[in-house]
PyMOL commands that place a pseudoatom at each C-alpha (Angstrom):
pseudoatom trace, name=CA, resn=MET, resi=1, chain=A, elem=C, hetatm=0, pos=[113.722, 68.395, 88.076]
pseudoatom trace, name=CA, resn=ALA, resi=2, chain=A, elem=C, hetatm=0, pos=[112.111, 71.625, 86.848]
pseudoatom trace, name=CA, resn=MET, resi=3, chain=A, elem=C, hetatm=0, pos=[108.538, 72.003, 85.753]
pseudoatom trace, name=CA, resn=THR, resi=4, chain=A, elem=C, hetatm=0, pos=[108.121, 73.548, 82.346]
pseudoatom trace, name=CA, resn=ALA, resi=5, chain=A, elem=C, hetatm=0, pos=[104.384, 74.268, 82.360]
pseudoatom trace, name=CA, resn=GLU, resi=6, chain=A, elem=C, hetatm=0, pos=[101.619, 74.495, 84.903]
pseudoatom trace, name=CA, resn=PRO, resi=7, chain=A, elem=C, hetatm=0, pos=[98.992, 71.716, 84.897]
pseudoatom trace, name=CA, resn=CYS, resi=8, chain=A, elem=C, hetatm=0, pos=[95.797, 72.266, 82.945]
pseudoatom trace, name=CA, resn=ASP, resi=9, chain=A, elem=C, hetatm=0, pos=[93.475, 72.705, 85.917]
pseudoatom trace, name=CA, resn=LEU, resi=10, chain=A, elem=C, hetatm=0, pos=[95.024, 73.691, 89.225]
pseudoatom trace, name=CA, resn=TYR, resi=11, chain=A, elem=C, hetatm=0, pos=[91.770, 73.092, 91.088]
pseudoatom trace, name=CA, resn=ALA, resi=12, chain=A, elem=C, hetatm=0, pos=[91.658, 69.503, 89.771]
pseudoatom trace, name=CA, resn=VAL, resi=13, chain=A, elem=C, hetatm=0, pos=[95.224, 68.933, 90.975]
pseudoatom trace, name=CA, resn=LEU, resi=14, chain=A, elem=C, hetatm=0, pos=[94.077, 69.730, 94.501]
pseudoatom trace, name=CA, resn=GLY, resi=15, chain=A, elem=C, hetatm=0, pos=[90.770, 67.883, 94.015]
pseudoatom trace, name=CA, resn=LEU, resi=16, chain=A, elem=C, hetatm=0, pos=[88.655, 71.010, 94.478]
pseudoatom trace, name=CA, resn=SER, resi=17, chain=A, elem=C, hetatm=0, pos=[86.142, 73.104, 92.581]
pseudoatom trace, name=CA, resn=PRO, resi=18, chain=A, elem=C, hetatm=0, pos=[86.727, 76.767, 91.611]
pseudoatom trace, name=CA, resn=GLU, resi=19, chain=A, elem=C, hetatm=0, pos=[84.281, 77.805, 94.366]
pseudoatom trace, name=CA, resn=ALA, resi=20, chain=A, elem=C, hetatm=0, pos=[86.627, 76.462, 97.087]
pseudoatom trace, name=CA, resn=THR, resi=21, chain=A, elem=C, hetatm=0, pos=[87.576, 78.760, 99.939]
pseudoatom trace, name=CA, resn=GLN, resi=22, chain=A, elem=C, hetatm=0, pos=[91.163, 79.640, 100.833]
pseudoatom trace, name=CA, resn=GLU, resi=23, chain=A, elem=C, hetatm=0, pos=[90.896, 77.343, 103.867]
pseudoatom trace, name=CA, resn=GLN, resi=24, chain=A, elem=C, hetatm=0, pos=[89.783, 74.393, 101.688]
pseudoatom trace, name=CA, resn=ILE, resi=25, chain=A, elem=C, hetatm=0, pos=[92.663, 75.045, 99.294]
pseudoatom trace, name=CA, resn=ARG, resi=26, chain=A, elem=C, hetatm=0, pos=[95.149, 75.117, 102.164]
pseudoatom trace, name=CA, resn=ARG, resi=27, chain=A, elem=C, hetatm=0, pos=[93.811, 71.880, 103.656]
pseudoatom trace, name=CA, resn=ALA, resi=28, chain=A, elem=C, hetatm=0, pos=[93.799, 70.006, 100.330]
pseudoatom trace, name=CA, resn=TYR, resi=29, chain=A, elem=C, hetatm=0, pos=[97.382, 71.104, 99.696]
pseudoatom trace, name=CA, resn=ARG, resi=30, chain=A, elem=C, hetatm=0, pos=[98.530, 69.951, 103.128]
pseudoatom trace, name=CA, resn=VAL, resi=31, chain=A, elem=C, hetatm=0, pos=[96.859, 66.551, 102.678]
pseudoatom trace, name=CA, resn=LEU, resi=32, chain=A, elem=C, hetatm=0, pos=[98.600, 66.016, 99.331]
pseudoatom trace, name=CA, resn=VAL, resi=33, chain=A, elem=C, hetatm=0, pos=[101.958, 67.073, 100.765]
pseudoatom trace, name=CA, resn=ARG, resi=34, chain=A, elem=C, hetatm=0, pos=[101.581, 64.685, 103.715]
pseudoatom trace, name=CA, resn=GLN, resi=35, chain=A, elem=C, hetatm=0, pos=[100.666, 61.798, 101.410]
pseudoatom trace, name=CA, resn=ASN, resi=36, chain=A, elem=C, hetatm=0, pos=[103.370, 62.370, 98.786]
pseudoatom trace, name=CA, resn=HIS, resi=37, chain=A, elem=C, hetatm=0, pos=[106.343, 63.950, 100.563]
pseudoatom trace, name=CA, resn=PRO, resi=38, chain=A, elem=C, hetatm=0, pos=[109.454, 61.731, 100.526]
pseudoatom trace, name=CA, resn=ASP, resi=39, chain=A, elem=C, hetatm=0, pos=[109.862, 62.035, 104.301]
pseudoatom trace, name=CA, resn=THR, resi=40, chain=A, elem=C, hetatm=0, pos=[106.330, 60.856, 105.094]
pseudoatom trace, name=CA, resn=ARG, resi=41, chain=A, elem=C, hetatm=0, pos=[105.561, 58.270, 102.405]
pseudoatom trace, name=CA, resn=SER, resi=42, chain=A, elem=C, hetatm=0, pos=[106.690, 54.688, 102.752]
pseudoatom trace, name=CA, resn=ALA, resi=43, chain=A, elem=C, hetatm=0, pos=[109.607, 53.528, 100.638]
pseudoatom trace, name=CA, resn=GLY, resi=44, chain=A, elem=C, hetatm=0, pos=[108.527, 51.191, 97.913]
pseudoatom trace, name=CA, resn=ASP, resi=45, chain=A, elem=C, hetatm=0, pos=[108.341, 50.793, 94.191]
pseudoatom trace, name=CA, resn=PRO, resi=46, chain=A, elem=C, hetatm=0, pos=[110.434, 53.394, 92.259]
pseudoatom trace, name=CA, resn=ASP, resi=47, chain=A, elem=C, hetatm=0, pos=[107.523, 53.938, 89.851]
pseudoatom trace, name=CA, resn=ASP, resi=48, chain=A, elem=C, hetatm=0, pos=[105.258, 54.825, 92.781]
pseudoatom trace, name=CA, resn=GLU, resi=49, chain=A, elem=C, hetatm=0, pos=[107.896, 57.236, 94.042]
pseudoatom trace, name=CA, resn=ALA, resi=50, chain=A, elem=C, hetatm=0, pos=[108.074, 58.934, 90.628]
pseudoatom trace, name=CA, resn=VAL, resi=51, chain=A, elem=C, hetatm=0, pos=[104.282, 59.325, 90.566]
pseudoatom trace, name=CA, resn=ALA, resi=52, chain=A, elem=C, hetatm=0, pos=[104.281, 60.678, 94.135]
pseudoatom trace, name=CA, resn=THR, resi=53, chain=A, elem=C, hetatm=0, pos=[107.031, 63.149, 93.237]
pseudoatom trace, name=CA, resn=THR, resi=54, chain=A, elem=C, hetatm=0, pos=[105.045, 64.351, 90.215]
pseudoatom trace, name=CA, resn=ILE, resi=55, chain=A, elem=C, hetatm=0, pos=[101.890, 64.745, 92.297]
pseudoatom trace, name=CA, resn=LEU, resi=56, chain=A, elem=C, hetatm=0, pos=[103.849, 66.632, 94.940]
pseudoatom trace, name=CA, resn=GLN, resi=57, chain=A, elem=C, hetatm=0, pos=[105.338, 69.029, 92.366]
pseudoatom trace, name=CA, resn=GLN, resi=58, chain=A, elem=C, hetatm=0, pos=[101.936, 69.649, 90.783]
pseudoatom trace, name=CA, resn=ALA, resi=59, chain=A, elem=C, hetatm=0, pos=[100.379, 70.288, 94.201]
pseudoatom trace, name=CA, resn=MET, resi=60, chain=A, elem=C, hetatm=0, pos=[103.142, 72.749, 95.074]
pseudoatom trace, name=CA, resn=ALA, resi=61, chain=A, elem=C, hetatm=0, pos=[102.692, 74.575, 91.743]
pseudoatom trace, name=CA, resn=ALA, resi=62, chain=A, elem=C, hetatm=0, pos=[98.919, 74.681, 92.224]
pseudoatom trace, name=CA, resn=TYR, resi=63, chain=A, elem=C, hetatm=0, pos=[99.207, 75.999, 95.774]
pseudoatom trace, name=CA, resn=THR, resi=64, chain=A, elem=C, hetatm=0, pos=[101.717, 78.652, 94.721]
pseudoatom trace, name=CA, resn=ILE, resi=65, chain=A, elem=C, hetatm=0, pos=[99.042, 80.181, 92.504]
pseudoatom trace, name=CA, resn=LEU, resi=66, chain=A, elem=C, hetatm=0, pos=[95.810, 79.311, 94.321]
pseudoatom trace, name=CA, resn=GLY, resi=67, chain=A, elem=C, hetatm=0, pos=[97.189, 80.047, 97.793]
pseudoatom trace, name=CA, resn=ASP, resi=68, chain=A, elem=C, hetatm=0, pos=[97.719, 83.721, 96.935]
pseudoatom trace, name=CA, resn=PRO, resi=69, chain=A, elem=C, hetatm=0, pos=[94.357, 85.525, 96.450]
pseudoatom trace, name=CA, resn=ALA, resi=70, chain=A, elem=C, hetatm=0, pos=[95.773, 87.965, 93.857]
pseudoatom trace, name=CA, resn=GLN, resi=71, chain=A, elem=C, hetatm=0, pos=[97.356, 85.224, 91.747]
pseudoatom trace, name=CA, resn=ARG, resi=72, chain=A, elem=C, hetatm=0, pos=[94.226, 83.091, 92.130]
pseudoatom trace, name=CA, resn=ALA, resi=73, chain=A, elem=C, hetatm=0, pos=[92.051, 85.921, 90.812]
pseudoatom trace, name=CA, resn=GLY, resi=74, chain=A, elem=C, hetatm=0, pos=[94.319, 86.266, 87.782]
pseudoatom trace, name=CA, resn=TYR, resi=75, chain=A, elem=C, hetatm=0, pos=[94.244, 82.502, 87.180]
pseudoatom trace, name=CA, resn=ASP, resi=76, chain=A, elem=C, hetatm=0, pos=[90.448, 82.478, 87.465]
pseudoatom trace, name=CA, resn=ARG, resi=77, chain=A, elem=C, hetatm=0, pos=[90.154, 85.311, 84.938]
pseudoatom trace, name=CA, resn=ARG, resi=78, chain=A, elem=C, hetatm=0, pos=[92.337, 83.368, 82.490]
pseudoatom trace, name=CA, resn=THR, resi=79, chain=A, elem=C, hetatm=0, pos=[90.811, 79.913, 82.891]
pseudoatom trace, name=CA, resn=VAL, resi=80, chain=A, elem=C, hetatm=0, pos=[87.415, 79.771, 84.593]
pseudoatom trace, name=CA, resn=PRO, resi=81, chain=A, elem=C, hetatm=0, pos=[84.643, 80.577, 82.103]
pseudoatom trace, name=CA, resn=GLN, resi=82, chain=A, elem=C, hetatm=0, pos=[82.775, 83.696, 83.072]
pseudoatom trace, name=CA, resn=PRO, resi=83, chain=A, elem=C, hetatm=0, pos=[79.003, 83.972, 82.571]
pseudoatom trace, name=CA, resn=VAL, resi=84, chain=A, elem=C, hetatm=0, pos=[78.143, 85.744, 79.365]
pseudoatom trace, name=CA, resn=ALA, resi=85, chain=A, elem=C, hetatm=0, pos=[75.896, 88.745, 79.836]
pseudoatom trace, name=CA, resn=SER, resi=86, chain=A, elem=C, hetatm=0, pos=[73.045, 89.023, 77.412]
pseudoatom trace, name=CA, resn=PRO, resi=87, chain=A, elem=C, hetatm=0, pos=[73.034, 92.218, 75.384]
pseudoatom trace, name=CA, resn=ARG, resi=88, chain=A, elem=C, hetatm=0, pos=[70.643, 94.785, 76.751]
pseudoatom trace, name=CA, resn=ARG, resi=89, chain=A, elem=C, hetatm=0, pos=[68.086, 96.245, 74.469]
pseudoatom trace, name=CA, resn=THR, resi=90, chain=A, elem=C, hetatm=0, pos=[67.473, 99.875, 75.074]
pseudoatom trace, name=CA, resn=ARG, resi=91, chain=A, elem=C, hetatm=0, pos=[64.208, 101.534, 74.328]
pseudoatom trace, name=CA, resn=PRO, resi=92, chain=A, elem=C, hetatm=0, pos=[63.851, 105.203, 73.581]
pseudoatom trace, name=CA, resn=VAL, resi=93, chain=A, elem=C, hetatm=0, pos=[62.441, 107.294, 76.398]
pseudoatom trace, name=CA, resn=ARG, resi=94, chain=A, elem=C, hetatm=0, pos=[58.980, 108.502, 75.575]
pseudoatom trace, name=CA, resn=ARG, resi=95, chain=A, elem=C, hetatm=0, pos=[57.878, 111.792, 76.985]
pseudoatom trace, name=CA, resn=PRO, resi=96, chain=A, elem=C, hetatm=0, pos=[54.213, 112.209, 77.762]
pseudoatom trace, name=CA, resn=VAL, resi=97, chain=A, elem=C, hetatm=0, pos=[52.399, 114.669, 75.554]
pseudoatom trace, name=CA, resn=ASP, resi=98, chain=A, elem=C, hetatm=0, pos=[50.831, 116.541, 78.467]
pseudoatom trace, name=CA, resn=ALA, resi=99, chain=A, elem=C, hetatm=0, pos=[54.140, 117.038, 80.293]
pseudoatom trace, name=CA, resn=ASP, resi=100, chain=A, elem=C, hetatm=0, pos=[54.995, 120.446, 81.711]
pseudoatom trace, name=CA, resn=PRO, resi=101, chain=A, elem=C, hetatm=0, pos=[56.826, 122.703, 79.278]
pseudoatom trace, name=CA, resn=PRO, resi=102, chain=A, elem=C, hetatm=0, pos=[60.582, 122.814, 79.839]
pseudoatom trace, name=CA, resn=GLN, resi=103, chain=A, elem=C, hetatm=0, pos=[61.757, 125.275, 82.465]
pseudoatom trace, name=CA, resn=PRO, resi=104, chain=A, elem=C, hetatm=0, pos=[64.160, 128.055, 81.490]
pseudoatom trace, name=CA, resn=THR, resi=105, chain=A, elem=C, hetatm=0, pos=[67.822, 127.333, 82.037]
pseudoatom trace, name=CA, resn=ILE, resi=106, chain=A, elem=C, hetatm=0, pos=[69.270, 128.833, 85.196]
pseudoatom trace, name=CA, resn=ARG, resi=107, chain=A, elem=C, hetatm=0, pos=[72.426, 130.782, 84.514]
pseudoatom trace, name=CA, resn=VAL, resi=108, chain=A, elem=C, hetatm=0, pos=[74.926, 131.490, 87.265]
pseudoatom trace, name=CA, resn=GLY, resi=109, chain=A, elem=C, hetatm=0, pos=[77.737, 133.980, 87.045]
pseudoatom trace, name=CA, resn=PRO, resi=110, chain=A, elem=C, hetatm=0, pos=[81.098, 133.867, 88.782]
pseudoatom trace, name=CA, resn=VAL, resi=111, chain=A, elem=C, hetatm=0, pos=[81.079, 133.421, 92.545]
pseudoatom trace, name=CA, resn=TYR, resi=112, chain=A, elem=C, hetatm=0, pos=[83.317, 135.656, 94.611]
pseudoatom trace, name=CA, resn=TRP, resi=113, chain=A, elem=C, hetatm=0, pos=[84.527, 134.472, 97.979]
pseudoatom trace, name=CA, resn=ARG, resi=114, chain=A, elem=C, hetatm=0, pos=[85.441, 136.902, 100.673]
pseudoatom trace, name=CA, resn=PRO, resi=115, chain=A, elem=C, hetatm=0, pos=[86.942, 135.791, 103.969]
pseudoatom trace, name=CA, resn=SER, resi=116, chain=A, elem=C, hetatm=0, pos=[84.856, 136.698, 106.995]
pseudoatom trace, name=CA, resn=ARG, resi=117, chain=A, elem=C, hetatm=0, pos=[86.281, 139.222, 109.419]
for i in range(1, 117): cmd.bond("trace and resi %d" % i, "trace and resi %d" % (i + 1))
show_as sticks, trace
zoom trace
C-alpha cells in the first residue's frame, strides 16, 4: 500500500508542536511504532488493524521528514507560518548646522611593493 500524499500536519501526526526538539520527535515516533506495529500490537478487529496500519504509515512518513534536520527545516519553511516583520520607516539623517566643514578627500596613488633583501 503506497502513500500518495503526506499528511497535512506532520507534527500533529506525532502529537507534537513545531517547537519540539529532535529527541522529542524521535521518542514520539518510537512510541507510535511500538503501539501500532503489527509485531507488537495485539491481534483483533480487522478495522482496528487497518487504522493502526494507517497510523503507522503516517508516523513513518512524518519521521522521515522531521527526523532529518535539513528536511525538517524545509518543511517548516513551507508550512509553519513565519512572523511577519513590520515595515521599517526610515527617517532622513539630519546634519547639525554647526558641524565641522567636510574634510578634503585623501587621494592615494599606486603602491609599489619591493621585496626586502
